[in-house]
DRENKE-188119 format. One line per 2 residues: number of its first residue (from 1); for each residue x negated, y, z of N, C-alpha, C, O. Coordinates in pm, whole numbers, always signed. Atoms other than C-alpha are relative to their C-alpha. Layout:
N
NUM	X Y Z X Y Z X Y Z X Y Z | ...
//
This chain:
339
1	-84 -120 +0 +0 +0 +0 -88 +125 +0 -175 +138 +85 | +82 -120 +5 -147 +337 -101 +55 +107 +93 +164 +93 +149
3	-38 -104 -95 -132 +656 +104 +128 +72 -41 +207 +111 +44 | -120 -69 +46 +135 +815 -113 +126 -75 +42 +228 -13 +72
5	-115 +80 -41 +370 +528 -27 +28 +10 +150 +137 -26 +196 | -17 -15 -144 +317 +602 +342 +56 +137 +37 +81 +165 +154
7	-57 -133 -19 +448 +957 +297 +149 -6 -36 +185 -41 -148 | -144 +9 +20 +827 +975 +338 +60 +139 +17 +60 +195 +126
9	-63 -131 -6 +1001 +1299 +252 +141 -12 +58 +207 -115 +47 | -133 -2 -62 +1317 +1397 +435 +108 -37 -101 +203 -109 -68
11	-101 +26 +101 +1513 +1383 +111 -5 -143 -55 +83 -183 -131 | +11 +139 +43 +1395 +1024 +52 +66 -97 +98 +72 -217 +71
13	-65 +88 -96 +1576 +888 +358 +129 -56 -60 +204 +15 -127 | -111 +70 +65 +1841 +634 +258 +101 -40 +107 +71 -124 +192
15	-98 +32 -105 +2162 +620 +466 +74 -129 -26 +94 -170 -141 | -94 +112 +3 +2370 +316 +546 +122 +45 +80 +108 +87 +195
17	-120 -52 -64 +2730 +403 +632 +77 -108 +75 +181 -80 +135 | -67 +108 -74 +2825 +65 +780 -105 -87 +67 -108 -209 +49
19	+112 +71 -59 +2520 -28 +987 +37 -74 +128 -32 -168 +168 | -34 +57 -130 +2701 -116 +1311 +150 -27 +11 +229 +18 -72
21	-137 +48 -19 +3024 -263 +1443 +102 +113 +7 +218 +93 -29 | -95 -111 -15 +3180 +80 +1510 +7 +89 -123 +65 +198 -116
23	+15 -87 +117 +3115 +213 +1157 +133 +43 -61 +138 +141 -135 | -130 -36 +56 +3486 +221 +1071 +102 +38 +107 +219 +62 +78
25	-88 -42 -109 +3630 +305 +1412 +19 +151 -5 -80 +224 -9 | -21 -144 +2 +3794 +650 +1406 -78 +71 +112 -75 +30 +228
27	+86 -72 -94 +3562 +899 +1573 -146 -39 -12 -234 +35 +32 | +138 +44 +26 +3253 +699 +1476 -20 -37 -147 -127 -85 -184
29	-3 +54 +136 +3335 +632 +1111 -80 +81 -101 -92 +38 -216 | +73 -83 +96 +3128 +910 +951 -150 +2 +27 -220 +93 -17
31	+142 +7 -34 +2787 +805 +1084 -83 -44 -119 -37 -121 -204 | +102 +50 +91 +2479 +761 +868 -113 -58 +84 -159 +5 +179
33	+111 +62 -71 +2210 +521 +987 -117 -17 -96 -99 -56 -211 | +120 +7 +83 +1853 +526 +857 -104 -92 +66 -132 -78 +185
35	+115 +81 -44 +1580 +261 +890 -119 +49 -82 -128 +23 -202 | +109 -67 +70 +1260 +447 +803 -126 -85 +1 -185 -110 -104
37	+114 +91 -14 +978 +227 +936 +49 -122 +77 +80 -112 +195 | -53 +121 -63 +1086 -130 +1010 +152 +0 -2 +216 +105 -14
39	-145 +14 +11 +1441 -263 +1009 +76 +44 +122 +197 +65 +114 | -69 -40 -121 +1519 -164 +1367 +105 -102 +42 +80 -222 +38
41	-105 +90 -49 +1845 -307 +1498 +126 +10 -85 +234 -27 -39 | -118 -8 +87 +2077 -240 +1204 +64 -138 -12 -4 -239 -29
43	-74 +126 +9 +2347 -507 +1192 +43 -31 -144 +104 -134 -170 | -46 +15 +138 +2404 -462 +818 -109 -54 -91 -224 -10 -84
45	+94 +51 +100 +2236 -662 +543 -19 +98 -115 -106 +78 -201 | +10 -100 +106 +2287 -358 +320 -93 +116 +37 -113 +206 -44
47	+88 -108 -45 +2051 -135 +523 -129 +2 -82 -193 -101 -100 | +125 -20 +73 +1760 +5 +318 -108 +47 +96 -80 +119 +192
49	+114 -37 -84 +1413 +48 +472 -104 +69 -86 -144 +16 -190 | +100 -72 +79 +1163 +308 +348 -136 -66 +4 -202 -76 -100
51	+133 +58 -17 +850 +139 +486 +14 -125 +87 +45 -116 +205 | -25 +126 -70 +865 -229 +584 -121 -50 +77 -108 -144 +156
53	+120 +47 -69 +506 -267 +711 +20 +3 +152 +72 +101 +206 | -15 +7 -145 +500 -377 +1076 -97 +96 +68 -216 +100 +38
55	+77 -99 -74 +380 -105 +1312 -12 -33 +148 -90 +30 +220 | -10 +24 -143 +455 -259 +1651 +116 +75 +63 +147 +56 +180
57	-119 -75 -40 +753 -23 +1677 +77 +32 -128 +25 +17 -238 | -84 -36 +115 +1038 +90 +1450 +41 +146 +13 +62 +197 +123
59	-47 -138 +2 +1139 +440 +1346 +121 +9 -93 +119 -40 -205 | -122 -18 +78 +1486 +530 +1226 +57 +138 +24 -11 +228 +74
61	-68 -127 -22 +1737 +812 +1236 +150 -24 -3 +198 -122 -58 | -146 -1 +6 +2104 +882 +1287 +43 +139 -45 -5 +240 +5
63	-57 -126 +47 +2296 +1150 +1099 +150 -3 +22 +217 -101 -10 | -142 -2 -34 +2642 +1258 +1211 +57 +140 -17 -7 +238 +19
65	-70 -129 +2 +2890 +1537 +1135 +39 +40 +142 +28 -40 +235 | -42 -43 -134 +3015 +1744 +1429 +109 -89 +59 +204 -129 -10
67	-100 +71 -80 +3208 +1553 +1697 +16 -147 -39 +118 -209 -7 | +3 +143 +28 +3124 +1208 +1561 -93 -66 +101 -201 -16 +130
69	+72 +67 -108 +3003 +959 +1824 -68 -128 -47 -23 -192 -143 | +58 +133 +8 +2771 +662 +1837 +42 -72 +127 +14 -26 +237
71	-67 +66 -112 +2948 +411 +2061 -98 -56 +102 -213 -83 +69 | +88 +48 -108 +2807 +288 +2396 -58 -138 -28 +14 -231 -64
73	+72 +124 +27 +2546 +15 +2358 -125 -5 +87 -161 +94 +152 | +125 +16 -75 +2230 -121 +2520 -100 -72 -88 -64 -141 -183
75	+108 +63 +75 +1893 -239 +2391 -89 -82 +94 -86 -66 +216 | +95 +83 -75 +1631 -493 +2499 -139 +62 +4 -224 +17 +81
77	+127 -72 -1 +1341 -257 +2424 +28 +148 +10 +143 +191 +1 | -15 -144 -17 +1279 +114 +2470 +66 +62 -123 +45 +18 -236
79	-62 -78 +108 +1486 +359 +2264 -25 +147 +31 +9 +196 +139 | +33 -142 -15 +1370 +718 +2214 +67 +77 -113 +68 +32 -227
81	-59 -87 +101 +1553 +997 +2033 -66 +137 +4 -87 +195 +110 | +56 -133 +18 +1399 +1318 +1900 +100 +81 -81 +129 +45 -196
83	-102 -78 +68 +1656 +1584 +1807 -64 +84 -110 -159 +159 -87 | +51 -75 +116 +1594 +1727 +1461 +88 +121 -29 +37 +231 -50
85	-90 -111 +30 +1903 +1939 +1400 +131 -16 +75 +170 -127 +110 | -125 -11 -72 +2227 +2045 +1570 -21 -23 +151 -134 -34 +197
87	+1 +19 -145 +2314 +1995 +1939 +64 -134 +31 +166 -170 -28 | -44 +137 -25 +2361 +1648 +2089 +29 -22 +147 -41 +28 +235
89	-35 +45 -135 +2529 +1505 +2395 -31 -149 +11 +21 -230 -65 | +31 +140 -30 +2382 +1183 +2531 +71 -37 +130 +64 +36 +228
91	-74 +43 -118 +2596 +989 +2779 -34 -145 +31 -73 -220 -59 | +50 +131 -39 +2526 +673 +2976 +77 -59 +117 +168 +3 +173
93	-62 +86 -102 +2627 +404 +3230 +122 -72 -58 +171 -37 -165 | -114 +78 +47 +2912 +156 +3197 +124 +86 -23 +205 +59 -112
95	-116 -87 +16 +3167 +435 +3240 -29 +120 -89 +61 +199 -118 | +41 -110 +90 +2972 +681 +3018 +35 +136 +59 +63 +230 -16
97	-46 -122 -66 +3050 +950 +3275 -109 +106 +13 -78 +224 +30 | +108 -96 -16 +2704 +1113 +3296 -55 +40 -136 -49 -38 -231
99	+43 -49 +130 +2552 +1323 +3021 -113 +99 +12 -140 +154 +119 | +103 -102 +14 +2268 +1546 +2906 +15 +61 -139 +46 -10 -235
101	-10 -70 +128 +2269 +1808 +2627 -140 +32 -49 -222 +88 +24 | +132 -21 +59 +1968 +1823 +2393 +10 +83 -127 +111 +81 -198
103	+6 -93 +112 +1864 +2074 +2128 -118 -38 -91 -200 -122 -53 | +108 +35 +91 +1627 +2062 +1827 -138 +6 +67 -172 +105 +132
105	+132 +13 -60 +1281 +1948 +1937 -1 -75 +130 -106 -125 +171 | -8 +73 -126 +1403 +1788 +2260 -8 -150 -25 +16 -198 -136
107	+19 +145 +11 +1343 +1418 +2330 +61 -68 +123 +62 -11 +232 | -51 +78 -112 +1504 +1151 +2546 -46 -144 -16 -35 -202 -124
109	+46 +138 -2 +1361 +811 +2641 +98 -81 +85 +104 -66 +207 | -110 +70 -67 +1645 +575 +2726 -45 -136 +51 -103 -214 -25
111	+42 +127 -58 +1584 +281 +2960 +72 -120 -62 +181 -106 -118 | -65 +124 +37 +1659 -77 +2870 +107 -35 +103 +112 +22 +211
113	-102 +53 -92 +1953 -260 +3029 +91 +110 +55 +134 +105 +170 | -91 -108 -38 +2164 +57 +3037 +82 +37 -123 +28 +50 -232
115	-84 -42 +112 +2461 +152 +2820 -16 +149 -23 -23 +229 +70 | +16 -139 +41 +2424 +476 +2626 +73 +24 -132 +95 -69 -209
117	-57 -42 +126 +2590 +664 +2345 -37 +144 -25 -97 +208 +62 | +34 -139 +28 +2554 +1000 +2176 +99 +58 -100 +161 -14 -178
119	-97 -72 +82 +2764 +1262 +1999 -62 +131 -47 -130 +199 +29 | +38 -130 +52 +2689 +1557 +1775 +104 +101 +47 +219 +100 +1
121	-93 -100 -53 +2846 +1845 +1968 -26 +139 -57 +28 +238 -8 | +26 -127 +66 +2709 +2117 +1742 +104 +30 -107 +206 -38 -118
123	-93 -45 +104 +2878 +2295 +1452 -50 -33 -141 +5 +17 -239 | +55 +37 +130 +2670 +2140 +1172 -34 -148 +0 -43 -212 +104
125	+48 +137 +11 +2571 +1801 +1041 -134 -9 +72 -222 +76 +52 | +120 +11 -81 +2301 +1679 +1279 -77 -127 -25 -21 -229 -65
127	+89 +116 +15 +2004 +1444 +1262 -83 -17 +126 -129 +81 +185 | +93 +34 -106 +1810 +1268 +1535 -86 -116 -49 -35 -213 -104
129	+91 +110 +31 +1503 +1053 +1474 -10 -90 +123 +7 -45 +236 | +4 +96 -110 +1461 +739 +1683 -125 -86 -8 -182 -107 -116
131	+108 +98 -10 +1185 +506 +1801 +53 -116 +82 +113 -96 +188 | -34 +121 -73 +1250 +147 +1908 -128 -79 +24 -208 -99 -67
133	+119 +77 -32 +984 -55 +2087 -2 -135 -69 +101 -201 -80 | +25 +131 +59 +839 -363 +1913 +57 -9 -143 +144 +68 -181
135	-41 +15 +139 +886 -481 +1555 +141 -55 -14 +214 -16 -105 | -133 +61 +11 +1198 -688 +1620 +100 +62 +96 +216 +19 +101
137	-86 -74 -93 +1342 -452 +1886 +74 -91 +97 +180 -54 +148 | -50 +84 -107 +1413 -746 +2115 +123 -81 -30 +173 -151 +59
139	-112 +87 +33 +1699 -909 +1931 +133 +68 -24 +235 +0 -32 | -124 -63 +41 +1958 -645 +1855 +61 +93 +101 -7 +153 +184
141	-77 -97 -78 +2230 -444 +2024 +104 -74 +83 +162 -174 +38 | -109 +50 -84 +2467 -518 +2313 +102 +113 +11 +67 +225 +45
143	-104 -102 +1 +2800 -333 +2293 +92 -16 +122 +116 -126 +170 | -107 +7 -98 +3049 -243 +2561 +118 -75 -63 +144 -60 -182
145	-111 +78 +58 +3350 -477 +2519 +102 +84 -75 +155 +40 -177 | -103 -81 +67 +3582 -191 +2426 -41 +41 -141 +46 +66 -225
147	+45 -36 +134 +3365 -106 +2124 +38 -109 -100 +87 -81 -209 | -35 +112 +87 +3416 -452 +1977 +152 -11 -15 +203 -42 -122
149	-145 +5 +6 +3785 -442 +2066 +55 +109 -92 +147 +85 -170 | -45 -110 +84 +3828 -102 +1901 -26 -24 -147 +45 +28 -233
151	+36 +27 +139 +3661 -233 +1585 +96 -98 -68 +102 -107 -190 | -94 +95 +57 +3926 -500 +1542 +106 +75 -83 +153 +181 -42
153	-96 -65 +87 +4163 -414 +1261 -61 +93 -102 +9 +145 -189 | +68 -85 +97 +3902 -216 +1071 -90 -80 -94 -167 -23 -172
155	+65 +84 +99 +3756 -513 +886 -143 -41 +27 -201 -112 -54 | +137 +37 -31 +3418 -547 +1055 -3 -105 +110 +67 -93 +211
157	+14 +108 -96 +3320 -864 +1240 -147 -16 +32 -229 -36 -58 | +139 +21 -44 +2999 -893 +1444 -17 -147 +36 +57 -202 +117
159	+22 +142 -20 +2859 -1245 +1437 -97 -25 +115 -165 +67 +160 | +87 +35 -111 +2669 -1428 +1710 -148 +10 -37 -233 +12 +52
161	+139 -19 +42 +2350 -1393 +1501 -36 +147 -12 -146 +181 -58 | +28 -143 +0 +2379 -1014 +1529 +27 +70 -131 -5 +189 -143
163	-26 -60 +130 +2488 -951 +1169 +148 +28 -20 +235 -40 +36 | -137 -41 +27 +2800 -780 +1041 +55 -67 -125 -18 -92 -221
165	-74 +41 +119 +3057 -915 +800 +107 +106 -23 +187 +136 +65 | -98 -102 +37 +3263 -651 +618 +107 -64 -87 +87 -82 -207
167	-107 +69 +74 +3588 -817 +517 +69 +93 -99 +138 +45 -189 | -66 -93 +92 +3706 -500 +341 -64 +1 -138 -5 +51 -234
169	+64 +9 +132 +3458 -564 +61 -14 -146 -43 -94 -178 -131 | -7 +138 +43 +3529 -935 +37 -98 -94 +66 -105 -211 +28
171	+92 +89 -70 +3263 -1072 +273 +77 -94 +92 +182 -58 +144 | -67 +99 -85 +3355 -1384 +469 -97 -48 +107 -219 -40 +90
173	+83 +55 -108 +3230 -1536 +793 -61 -132 -47 +13 -222 -87 | +63 +124 +44 +2974 -1806 +706 +40 -119 +87 +72 -104 +205
175	-31 +122 -75 +3044 -2163 +809 -103 -21 +110 -222 +0 +89 | +90 +34 -110 +2897 -2258 +1145 -46 +118 +84 -122 +99 +179
177	+38 -118 -78 +2856 -1900 +1273 +127 +64 +56 +220 +91 -19 | -119 -53 -66 +3105 -1760 +1524 -13 +151 +23 -124 +204 +26
179	+5 -140 -44 +3200 -1401 +1606 -64 +11 +138 -53 -80 +221 | +70 -20 -127 +2998 -1260 +1893 +100 +21 +113 +195 +98 +99
181	-87 -13 -116 +3165 -1295 +2232 -26 +132 +71 -140 +179 +75 | +18 -123 -78 +3225 -980 +2437 -52 -34 +140 -35 -147 +188
183	+54 +20 -134 +3057 -936 +2775 +112 -22 +101 +219 +37 +91 | -95 +23 -108 +3236 -1066 +3081 -17 +108 +107 -115 +183 +105
185	+10 -95 -111 +3303 -855 +3391 -126 -23 +82 -193 +72 +123 | +121 +33 -77 +3023 -1038 +3572 -125 +44 -76 -219 +96 -15
187	+116 -41 +79 +2779 -971 +3286 -15 +152 -1 -127 +203 +3 | +7 -146 -3 +2867 -600 +3282 -63 +52 +128 -129 +155 +128
189	+53 -44 -129 +2773 -576 +3648 -152 -11 +9 -213 +43 +102 | +146 +15 -2 +2413 -672 +3566 -72 +118 -65 -195 +126 -59
191	+64 -114 +67 +2352 -347 +3372 -26 +112 +100 +53 +136 +191 | +43 -105 -93 +2170 -62 +3546 +84 +126 -18 +135 +155 -126
193	-72 -127 -2 +2339 +266 +3641 -96 +110 +46 -169 +92 +143 | +93 -109 -29 +2150 +597 +3646 +75 +128 +32 +175 +160 -32
195	-56 -132 -32 +2233 +929 +3810 -59 +103 -97 -161 +77 -161 | +60 -106 +83 +2177 +1255 +3618 -140 +39 +47 -226 +70 -34
197	+134 -35 -52 +1881 +1326 +3849 -104 -103 -43 -217 -67 -78 | +93 +104 +44 +1720 +992 +3764 -28 +9 -149 -141 -13 -193
199	+18 -9 +145 +1775 +1043 +3391 -74 +126 -41 -134 +131 -148 | +69 -125 +34 +1634 +1397 +3401 -148 -25 -25 -211 +47 -104
201	+141 +33 +19 +1287 +1239 +3423 -27 -60 -137 -142 -68 -181 | +14 +63 +132 +1351 +1073 +3087 +22 +98 -115 +22 +59 -231
203	-31 -102 +100 +1421 +1402 +2905 -114 +100 -10 -166 +146 +92 | +100 -104 +24 +1168 +1640 +2749 +61 +113 -79 +127 +91 -181
205	-53 -118 +67 +1260 +1993 +2650 -113 +74 -70 -214 +109 -8 | +107 -63 +78 +1055 +2154 +2373 -49 +130 +61 -171 +151 +65
207	+53 -126 -56 +1039 +2500 +2538 -84 -20 +125 -163 +68 +161 | +73 +24 -125 +897 +2341 +2855 -135 -69 -20 -210 -87 +76
209	+124 +74 +22 +607 +2158 +2690 -122 +86 +30 -128 +203 -8 | +124 -69 -36 +264 +2254 +2825 -118 -78 -58 -104 -197 -88
211	+116 +68 +57 -84 +2172 +2694 -43 -121 +81 -39 -119 +204 | +53 +119 -66 -222 +1828 +2773 -135 +31 +64 -216 +103 +6
213	+133 -17 -61 -515 +1822 +3017 -105 -93 -59 -223 -82 -28 | +90 +102 +53 -666 +1535 +2820 -104 +63 -91 -69 +141 -180
215	+108 -62 +75 -1004 +1629 +2677 -37 -69 -129 -122 -19 -203 | +42 +76 +117 -1022 +1369 +2402 +82 +23 -125 +62 -46 -225
217	-79 -30 +118 -768 +1517 +2160 -85 +73 -104 -187 +133 -70 | +64 -86 +100 -874 +1671 +1828 +15 +146 +38 +82 +180 +136
219	+11 -142 -32 -934 +2046 +1822 +133 +59 +47 +238 +33 -11 | -117 -71 -50 -692 +2256 +2025 -42 +140 +43 -151 +158 +97
221	+23 -137 -42 -672 +2630 +2087 +127 +45 +71 +224 +83 +5 | -123 -16 -77 -420 +2686 +2369 +84 +122 -36 +206 +119 -21
223	-77 -119 +33 -322 +3035 +2251 +78 -17 -130 +181 +48 -150 | -64 +14 +130 -227 +2916 +1903 +46 -141 -31 +140 -159 -109
225	-33 +138 +35 -210 +2535 +1897 -47 -92 +111 -161 -82 +156 | +43 +93 -104 -211 +2260 +2158 +76 -131 -12 +185 -138 -68
227	-60 +133 -4 -138 +1890 +2207 +79 -17 +129 +48 +44 +231 | -87 +26 -113 +132 +1764 +2442 +4 -149 +28 +19 -229 -64
229	-25 +138 -42 +147 +1437 +2639 +150 -14 +22 +205 +43 +117 | -145 +7 -8 +509 +1340 +2583 +46 -127 +72 +105 -118 +180
231	-45 +126 -59 +575 +969 +2657 -114 -99 +0 -177 -122 -103 | +103 +101 -11 +329 +710 +2783 -9 -50 +143 +59 +4 +231
233	+11 +57 -135 +227 +503 +3086 -46 +104 +102 -131 +188 +73 | +34 -97 -104 +204 +697 +3410 -144 -16 +48 -201 +78 +104
235	+136 +23 -47 -136 +541 +3484 -104 +19 -111 -219 -24 -95 | +97 -29 +105 -300 +653 +3158 -103 +99 +51 -68 +203 +108
237	+108 -83 -51 -637 +805 +3241 -11 +129 -83 -27 +124 -205 | +21 -129 +65 -661 +1176 +3160 +124 +64 -58 +122 +182 -91
239	-123 -55 +57 -305 +1220 +3032 +98 +35 +110 +94 -21 +220 | -107 -36 -92 -11 +1385 +3204 +131 +0 -80 +178 +104 -126
241	-120 +15 +82 +296 +1249 +3026 +120 +66 +69 +141 +50 +189 | -105 -83 -56 +597 +1473 +3072 +137 -68 +2 +230 -18 +65
243	-126 +72 +5 +873 +1219 +3000 -24 -142 +47 -117 -208 +2 | +15 +136 -51 +918 +894 +3190 +36 -99 -110 +141 -84 -173
245	-32 +98 +105 +903 +595 +2951 +125 -79 +34 +162 -92 +151 | -125 +70 -21 +1219 +394 +2903 -14 -148 +26 +83 -212 +67
247	+20 +144 -16 +1067 +45 +2921 -122 -23 +86 -234 +5 +44 | +111 +20 -92 +854 -48 +3219 -86 -120 -38 -193 -139 +19
249	+75 +118 +40 +738 -366 +3045 -90 +25 -121 -150 -68 -174 | +85 -32 +113 +554 -184 +2767 +82 +28 -124 +155 -58 -174
251	-76 -41 +117 +700 +10 +2475 -69 -37 -131 -4 -47 -235 | +83 +18 +118 +415 -66 +2233 -17 +129 -80 -47 +125 -200
253	+29 -129 +64 +390 +305 +2154 -13 +108 +106 +44 +96 +215 | +5 -124 -76 +298 +641 +2304 +46 +112 -92 +39 +99 -214
255	-45 -114 +79 +435 +978 +2192 -75 +125 +47 -83 +154 +166 | +67 -127 -25 +237 +1301 +2166 +67 +108 -85 +149 +77 -171
257	-52 -109 +80 +322 +1642 +2025 -111 +97 -35 -212 +106 +36 | +92 -107 +40 +136 +1917 +1840 +85 +126 -20 +167 +133 -111
259	-81 -122 +1 +279 +2262 +1907 -88 +116 -46 -194 +142 +11 | +79 -108 +58 +158 +2556 +1700 +80 +129 +4 +197 +132 -33
261	-60 -133 +3 +233 +2926 +1744 -37 +73 -129 +30 +168 -169 | +46 -61 +125 +43 +3015 +1425 -89 -101 -69 -91 -219 -32
263	+88 +90 +74 -207 +2867 +1183 -110 -53 +91 -150 +12 +188 | +107 +63 -77 -474 +2632 +1318 -58 -116 -77 -27 -136 -194
265	+63 +115 +66 -680 +2323 +1242 -46 -98 +106 -114 -60 +202 | +40 +100 -98 -729 +1998 +1430 -145 -46 -17 -200 -108 +73
267	+122 +70 +35 -1058 +1913 +1264 +36 -140 -48 +154 -174 -56 | -27 +135 +48 -1094 +1557 +1136 -14 -101 +112 -98 -85 +201
269	+6 +105 -101 -1031 +1247 +1344 +60 -128 -58 +125 -127 -162 | -58 +128 +39 -937 +882 +1318 +43 -74 +126 +3 -39 +237
271	-46 +84 -110 -766 +621 +1535 -10 -146 -39 -1 -183 -156 | -1 +145 +23 -795 +246 +1575 +143 -53 -12 +163 -166 -57
273	-140 +42 +5 -414 +232 +1599 +72 +74 -114 +25 +177 -162 | -85 -70 +94 -144 +323 +1351 +58 +124 +68 +88 +120 +188
275	-54 -125 -54 -16 +680 +1398 +101 +55 -100 +72 +67 -219 | -106 -55 +85 +310 +824 +1262 +27 +143 +42 +48 +172 +160
277	-26 -142 -22 +362 +1199 +1230 +139 +34 -52 +172 +3 -167 | -134 -43 +38 +718 +1339 +1226 +9 +152 +22 -3 +199 +134
279	-6 -145 -11 +752 +1710 +1152 +140 +41 +45 +239 +15 -24 | -130 -45 -52 +1028 +1860 +1363 +37 +137 -55 +154 +164 -83
281	-24 -133 +56 +988 +2215 +1235 -132 +57 -48 -238 +20 +2 | +119 -63 +52 +743 +2425 +1038 -62 -77 -116 -3 -172 -168
283	+75 +63 +108 +487 +2329 +774 -141 -32 +47 -204 +46 +119 | +133 +45 -37 +163 +2136 +815 -71 -49 -126 -15 -126 -204
285	+83 +56 +107 -114 +2075 +564 -72 -122 +55 -139 -114 +158 | +57 +126 -48 -229 +1715 +599 -94 -55 -106 -61 -61 -224
287	+97 +67 +86 -539 +1554 +452 -34 -135 +62 -57 -143 +183 | +27 +135 -50 -603 +1180 +483 -88 -75 -99 -65 -71 -220
289	+87 +85 +81 -880 +950 +356 +0 -141 +57 -14 -161 +177 | -3 +139 -46 -862 +572 +368 -35 -91 -117 +28 -84 -223
291	+42 +98 +101 -1040 +298 +170 -25 +65 -137 +17 +12 -240 | +36 -66 +124 -1169 +544 -90 +110 +83 -62 +90 +141 -169
293	-114 -76 +52 -831 +712 -141 +19 +125 +84 -2 +123 +205 | -25 -126 -69 -747 +1073 -52 +140 +49 -31 +185 +47 -146
295	-130 -62 +15 -407 +1228 +7 -4 +136 +67 -43 +146 +183 | -10 -134 -56 -363 +1600 +58 +137 +55 -36 +176 +56 -153
297	-139 -39 +24 -14 +1739 +98 +46 +100 +105 -15 +113 +211 | -68 -86 -96 +209 +1993 +267 +123 -75 +50 +209 -115 -29
299	-115 +65 -61 +455 +1834 +508 +91 +106 +59 +46 +198 +128 | -100 -95 -47 +775 +2021 +584 +92 -67 +101 +80 -186 +128
301	-91 +50 -103 +1049 +1981 +843 +71 -126 -48 +128 -129 -157 | -65 +126 +32 +1183 +1625 +847 -87 -101 -71 -47 -216 -86
303	+90 +93 +69 +888 +1472 +660 -74 -89 +100 -95 -51 +215 | +66 +100 -84 +711 +1164 +797 -116 -60 -77 -107 -83 -198
305	+113 +72 +60 +371 +1007 +729 -52 -102 +101 -60 -75 +220 | +60 +106 -81 +224 +682 +861 -147 -9 -36 -182 -49 -147
307	+144 +10 +21 -154 +700 +898 -44 -143 +32 -19 -190 +143 | +44 +136 -30 -306 +350 +866 -116 +0 +100 -182 +101 +121
309	+110 +15 -96 -553 +221 +1122 -133 +37 -67 -163 -8 -177 | +132 -38 +50 -896 +379 +1074 -2 +114 -98 -110 +159 -135
311	-4 -109 +96 -780 +651 +836 -55 +129 +63 -29 +156 +180 | +52 -129 -45 -960 +985 +867 +98 +108 -45 +134 +115 -162
313	-103 -99 +33 -717 +1276 +883 -33 +134 +62 -112 +142 +157 | +4 -133 -59 -695 +1648 +951 +136 +64 -21 +203 +39 -121
315	-133 -58 +1 -386 +1854 +1024 -12 +149 +28 -75 +191 +124 | +8 -145 -12 -344 +2228 +977 +140 +61 -3 +203 +64 -108
317	-127 -73 +3 -27 +2410 +1085 -13 +123 -90 -113 +195 -85 | +2 -117 +88 +60 +2673 +826 +77 +117 +60 +70 +229 +10
319	-79 -103 -68 +289 +2866 +1062 +41 -58 +134 -6 -165 +173 | -50 +55 -126 +467 +2822 +1393 +77 -128 -29 +162 -132 -118
321	-66 +127 +26 +581 +2463 +1413 -26 -101 +111 -100 -75 +205 | +15 +107 -99 +604 +2139 +1607 +16 -135 -70 +103 -152 -155
323	-7 +135 +54 +542 +1774 +1520 -19 -101 +112 -98 -79 +204 | +21 +113 -90 +576 +1449 +1712 -93 -100 -66 -94 -116 -188
325	+92 +103 +47 +310 +1176 +1684 +27 -127 +81 +20 -125 +204 | -24 +129 -64 +389 +812 +1760 -122 -88 -26 -155 -117 -141
327	+124 +78 +11 +76 +605 +1829 +25 -140 +54 +79 -155 +164 | -26 +138 -38 +88 +226 +1845 -80 -44 +121 -191 +3 +144
329	+68 +57 -116 -2 +32 +2160 +40 +69 +129 +75 +187 +129 | -32 -58 -130 +65 +84 +2529 -111 +94 +49 -83 +195 +112
331	+114 -81 -43 -285 +224 +2591 -91 +24 -121 -194 -42 -134 | +85 -28 +117 -425 +371 +2265 -141 +40 +40 -163 +101 +145
333	+138 -40 -21 -798 +416 +2240 -16 +151 -26 +69 +213 -90 | +28 -139 +30 -951 +763 +2232 -17 +16 -151 -79 -68 -216
335	+27 -24 +142 -940 +911 +1882 -148 +28 -22 -216 +81 +66 | +138 -31 +38 -1274 +934 +1706 -1 +136 -64 +63 +157 -168
337	+1 -138 +46 -1347 +1302 +1656 -118 +25 -90 -230 -18 -63 | +104 -40 +95 -1543 +1437 +1361 -17 +149 +4 +26 +215 +99
339	+25 -144 +2 -1647 +1784 +1260 +130 +78 -10 +128 +201 -13
//
């Protein structure tokens, strides 16, 4: 795979409109689901993936018009959302009674074994990018029983193998595979419940980000450009992560940020791990060299690039902007810094 194929423009994202069991339930029926790097947990065989190479984590996105919800569900691995556009309400617990409001640039790391949902509460079509821990994301999605009940009569059937059958387009349930059973009352009681105060530690607000104390980052100039420790293990040496990770058993990724008030330059560096850059706002000039190939490009808001292991790169903000960086592994090695 060449470097150009690892660059994914915002306009190249491919939506699936029936990725999950609630895709035709009124109030959730106008969702778009995107699998950008890895298949994630989409339940649809029709889901398109921009980059199928295994990274140790998956990156996707959800797009929703105003007041459209993603129904309450739980995951077996960490789930992180980065707000790209509009205003979003995230709600959680079995009763979905607690909530947090996030704005563009904000991030939330949702724990495993907890029901959560989200709604676009802004006045425009909104997008949020997502990260799921591990390549297979632990085996899929667990839905609150009412979500599956509400889906009845709309033609979608979730099977015990985690895949959807859409009877409205002529699909049939395969022989030997049963519809997925809903959770019992006893099973529901095994899911964790979080107070708003406990969940506040899992939320990062872009205006509150401060420079990382870690000395091993590429070039930083605190007045104009600095790196942020966003999500990672609390015992990482030299880092001060500002958001509590959602999976205590290892997410297989860390998240950093690069915040620029004006033009700057990181210098060149490389990593032993895969690194994915997601531009939240602004423009960045990116240069990358790998195996004799060079890519030089301007990345704009919503663009994504996956830097392969060992690639030499440099990043130059062209104006005020912010980008998230997802680095593979629970404890990434120090980047190798060049001139």
